[in-house]
C-alpha positions as a Markdown table, in Angstrom:
| # | Residue | x | y | z |
|---|---|---|---|---|
| 1 | Met | 0.1 | 0.1 | 0.1 |
| 2 | Lys | 1.3 | 3.2 | -0.4 |
| 3 | Asn | 1.9 | 6.4 | 1.4 |
| 4 | Lys | -1.0 | 8.6 | 0.1 |
| 5 | Glu | -3.2 | 5.2 | 0.8 |
| 6 | Leu | -2.4 | 4.9 | 4.4 |
| 7 | Leu | -2.6 | 8.4 | 5.3 |
| 8 | Glu | -6.5 | 8.2 | 3.6 |
| 9 | Glu | -7.0 | 4.9 | 6.2 |
| 10 | Phe | -5.3 | 6.7 | 9.2 |
| 11 | His | -8.2 | 9.2 | 8.7 |
| 12 | Ser | -10.7 | 7.0 | 7.9 |
| 13 | Leu | -9.6 | 5.2 | 11.3 |
| 14 | Ala | -9.7 | 8.5 | 13.6 |
| 15 | Asp | -13.0 | 9.0 | 12.0 |
| 16 | Lys | -13.9 | 5.3 | 13.7 |
| 17 | Leu | -12.5 | 6.0 | 16.7 |
| 18 | Asp | -14.0 | 10.0 | 17.0 |
| 19 | Ile | -10.4 | 11.0 | 16.9 |
| 20 | Lys | -9.1 | 14.3 | 14.8 |
| 21 | Ile | -6.3 | 14.8 | 12.7 |
| 22 | Met | -5.2 | 18.4 | 12.5 |
| 23 | Lys | -2.8 | 19.4 | 9.8 |
| 24 | Gly | -0.4 | 22.5 | 10.6 |
| 25 | Lys | 2.7 | 23.7 | 10.1 |
| 26 | Gly | 5.8 | 24.7 | 12.2 |
| 27 | Asp | 8.8 | 24.2 | 14.0 |
| 28 | Phe | 7.0 | 20.7 | 16.1 |
| 29 | Ser | 7.0 | 17.1 | 15.2 |
| 30 | Gly | 3.4 | 16.4 | 16.6 |
| 31 | Gly | 1.7 | 13.8 | 18.6 |
| 32 | Asp | -1.9 | 13.5 | 20.7 |
| 33 | Cys | -3.9 | 15.4 | 23.3 |
| 34 | Ile | -6.8 | 16.2 | 23.9 |
| 35 | Val | -8.4 | 19.7 | 23.4 |
| 36 | Asn | -11.8 | 20.4 | 24.9 |
| 37 | Glu | -12.6 | 17.0 | 26.0 |
| 38 | Lys | -11.7 | 16.1 | 22.2 |
| 39 | Lys | -9.4 | 13.5 | 21.4 |
| 40 | Val | -7.0 | 14.8 | 18.8 |
| 41 | Ile | -3.7 | 14.4 | 16.8 |
| 42 | Val | -1.9 | 16.8 | 15.4 |
| 43 | Ile | 0.3 | 16.0 | 12.6 |
| 44 | Asn | 3.0 | 18.6 | 10.5 |
| 45 | Asn | 2.3 | 18.9 | 6.8 |
| 46 | Ile | 5.7 | 19.9 | 6.0 |
| 47 | Lys | 7.4 | 17.0 | 7.9 |
| 48 | Pro | 8.4 | 14.5 | 4.8 |
| 49 | Ile | 4.9 | 11.6 | 4.6 |
| 50 | Glu | 6.9 | 8.8 | 6.6 |
| 51 | Gln | 7.2 | 11.4 | 9.2 |
| 52 | Arg | 3.7 | 11.8 | 10.0 |
| 53 | Leu | 3.3 | 8.2 | 9.3 |
| 54 | Asn | 5.7 | 7.3 | 11.8 |
| 55 | Thr | 3.6 | 9.9 | 13.8 |
| 56 | Leu | 0.5 | 8.4 | 13.2 |
| 57 | Ala | 1.0 | 5.0 | 14.3 |
| 58 | Ser | 2.8 | 6.4 | 17.4 |
| 59 | Cys | -0.2 | 7.8 | 18.5 |
| 60 | Phe | -2.9 | 4.9 | 17.3 |
| 61 | Lys | -0.9 | 2.5 | 19.5 |
| 62 | Asn | -2.1 | 4.1 | 22.4 |
| 63 | Tyr | -5.9 | 3.2 | 21.4 |
| 64 | Asp | -7.9 | -0.2 | 21.4 |
| 65 | Leu | -7.7 | -1.4 | 18.3 |
| 66 | Glu | -8.9 | -5.3 | 18.7 |
| 67 | Gly | -12.5 | -4.7 | 18.4 |
| 68 | Leu | -12.2 | -2.6 | 15.1 |
| 69 | Tyr | -11.7 | -3.7 | 11.1 |
| 70 | Ile | -8.1 | -1.9 | 10.0 |
| 71 | Val | -7.3 | -2.2 | 6.4 |
| 72 | Pro | -4.8 | -5.2 | 7.1 |
| 73 | Ala | -1.9 | -3.2 | 5.2 |
| 74 | Leu | -2.6 | -0.2 | 7.9 |
| 75 | Arg | -2.6 | -3.0 | 11.0 |
| 76 | Lys | 0.7 | -3.9 | 9.6 |
| 77 | Tyr | 2.1 | -0.2 | 10.0 |
| 78 | Ile | 1.1 | 0.5 | 13.4 |
| 79 | Asn | 2.7 | -3.1 | 14.9 |
| 80 | Asp | 5.8 | -2.8 | 13.0 |
| 81 | Ala | 6.2 | 1.2 | 14.1 |
| 82 | Asn | 5.4 | -0.6 | 17.8 |
| 83 | Arg | 8.4 | -2.7 | 17.1 |
| 84 | Leu | 10.3 | -0.4 | 16.3 |
| 85 | Glu | 10.4 | 2.0 | 18.8 |
| 86 | Phe | 10.7 | -1.3 | 21.5 |
| 87 | Asn | 14.4 | -1.8 | 19.8 |
């Protein structure tokens, strides 16, 4: 699956979990937070797409994804990103 497709799948997953993905530009790497009691993931749109995908994967690892259907390529991407963080 191409990076742009993965990015679209992350947005679909965020919709399923009622998480807003905000895009910004500036001197930050991105991450997740809560704004007005709403879950938000902020990604830096000027960073390379690979870095944005890694930010999203590391944020989504904090959510219970077991009961959700996730495209196999996206689930693998999230699981692989989790393994990389522990090595």
